[in-house]
N, C-alpha and C positions, 0 to 999 in steps of 0.2 A: 453572424447568425450564421450565415447561407453560406462560409466559408466552413465553419467549425464539424455543421453539419454533414459536409459531403467530403471534405476530411477523414471523420472519419467514418462516414457509409467506401471510400476505399481502401482504407487501414482496414478493417472487416472484410472485406473480399481478397483483400492480399493474406489474412491469415488467412483464412479460410482456404483458400488455394495452393497455397503453400504445407498446412498439415496438409488435405488432401494427395499434396503431393509427396510429405512424407512418405504417408498411411502405405503408399502406394509403388511404395521402394524406388519414388526414382523418376521414378514411367511414369507422362500421362498419355501412355499408352496400352497401358491398364484402368487408367479414367478414361479412360474412352468406350475401353470395352463393360466396363462395369459386374455386375454382378457371375459369375460363372452357374449355370442354370442346373440343377441336376439332372436335367434328363440327356444332355452333354455325355454323360459320363455311363449314366445308369443303368447297372448290367452287359455292360463292357470287360471285356478281361483285361487288365494294365498289370505289364511285371515293368517291373519298380528295380535295378539295381543299383549297387551300395545303399540299401534300403533299411542299414543297421544303425544310421549318424548323419546327419546332418542334414542337406537338403534331402535326399532320399529319402529318413526317416518323417520330414514333413509332411512328402506329398501325397505318400502313406498310407499319412494319416488323414491324410483330407480326400485324395481320391476314395475311402474308404469312407468317409463317410459319407460323400454324393453319392455311394450306395455301387462305384465298381468291386465287380471281381480286381485281389490283382494277388500279381507274383513275388513276392521280392527276394528279392535273394542279394548276399553280401558272402565277408569270407569268417566273417565273425559273426559264429553260428547263437550263440548264449545272449548275444546282442541283437539276435535277427530275431529268437526268438520274445525278447520285455520287450519290444515296436508290437510282434506277432497278437501277442499280450492285452496291449493296449487302444491295438482296433478296433474299433468296434463294427467295422466293418462289416459287410461278407466279404468271408476268405475263401482264397482257391488255389491258391499253393502256397510253400514256400521251397526254396532253395539253398539250401547251406551252404558253401564253399571252402571249401579246407586253403590253409595258402602254401604253395608246393615246397618244398629246398629246393634255391635254386642249382644251379648243373654248375662246374664246375667249371671253366674251359680246358683245355688241354692242346699245350706246343707239340708240335710233329716239326 
């Protein structure tokens, strides 16, 4: 009976640690740091490049939710405007950069 209880406790512990590990992107350092405090980003200016999609978009949304004043920039201006509309936090500035045509190389 005691071995069944101890096995159940160990299994529950393994499942709990595995769940926390997976929900923190497989990084134990994130587990050790805990939650980010709002004061650490509140009213600070953060410039995020590549904010129109992917990691940059998610980071912009998270930092805005923490109260940061954000500057977002990307090459895709319509997508950047979409991200701007979705952000609920303070907005500091938005920069859209257009793609430039590549220069042709000239042989001499």
